[in-house]
C-alpha angles and dihedrals in degrees: 000000000000091000089062095056098080091050092049092049092048092049090049091053091051093050091050091051091050091049093050091047092051092051096047099045116093113228116245112250121192113249114258115255113250116243113257115244113214116228113247109221093174121073127189139240091046119247109196131171117257093249129032118250123264110245127206118259109284095020114112124232104224141165112265121247090262091063088237119100141017117256141171105261118248115252134222112302095015123119118260136189137180087283101037106071125206119233101267090179086071092046095257128149135181111260110202096174093105093057101065129191096009099047091196107120119041138173124245106248135180122258109234109256144144115305129222137238119210124173091344094308119115120218129189122237109280096019115143115207144158114229085189138350093273101060137047110202136187129200109226114182097314097327127098117219119188134193118202112239094199100071106123100071118101127179117246094245096162102055102019120070094191114026117188129200111219138173114254122210113257094010129101100207121064118245130220119245130176112245110190094166096076131058123227111276117253089229092063112107117257092227113080109180118212086202087079089072101035131078095028092138116103114276119233125208122170093335091312126121102226117220119182123174121215117263112272119242115277111275090232131046090214133018128020115334141156131257123191141189140176120239140161093196093127140099093267093046088228123152105245134172115244125193137193136182118253136187115189094182138336116269096211097056123083099220093182088076089064095055110113118246112272092021128105099197142046108198098191130024125193131180120238096229130048117253139195123242114237129196128169092344093310119119129207112254091226130044120242136197102208128185121238132199112256132223140246132220092214128057095288124107129207118229134169117266097169122040144134138201121252129185117232126195116222128198116211128208092252091059097256124128130218135180127225131185111233131191110243112202117215101171140357134205126214111216145144094251096098115171137192108264089227094055104112091196095056097097093041091073115108119224125191096212102048140012135218103236110192118160 
């Protein structure tokens, strides 16, 4: 057994060395993760420029998320933060889901809403599109709002006695030219409103660029119909659809009998006696004697060129009262430019010799 002693001693020395090493070595501990510091996009006190920025047409001027300064709202697909606000007038919100776990920088996304159908084409809520080169439209929860793109052209009223709007090759918007060879048509209305060429600058209301589309043509050529428009002229500066009742002409009256001998048109027709408006069994509390657009025996059609909106109180059989906005026709114009009543762009056309005044 003596020959085993050196091996046992050597083994013992090795085990002792391993034991000492294990007791003296410090175990490795993962480094603690540093706490994440959130970026502060808002700074106080507020430091704003002297004048608010000028935003592109259709882009809202809003207060930033810091409640400090005015800014042009971020549009769909653009980055947003707690300071950079998405355009809520277009139904946009800041989606931070793609920036986990920081949730600092988001993307402006569309709130799910009702889509729109225009000329057989379906658009999703929030979609911006151009049905043609003259209009830029947006689908807003089932309603289509359009902004004319041809807005900078003005007729040369001072030096040109007979301006004419013509189509130029290679250009979308018509251009004014002076045509001295022709006299003003007798069918042109006598009233030429200078208001058609004034006030074209953007309207401001409580830091909101107000956009209001013209009223659409009446949904019916005779009898009671509906006319609509899109406007953000409200306290919230939100694009909303407005509607009013309209009655271009009575269906039960043969207006051709009232055309004077030798004439082919009657521009305006008016009943002899006042009447009450009726809708769904409710009757207006006061009688009215409205004007109607007349009729022609040739290919011309008579449409309003001067109108306003009035509010009429109705009394219903159950004793309740309601109010409706109604189109009040002041003057009509018989012309060859007959349009489909369902064409939403009909009243957006700009004529040099008369204006559609609808307040």
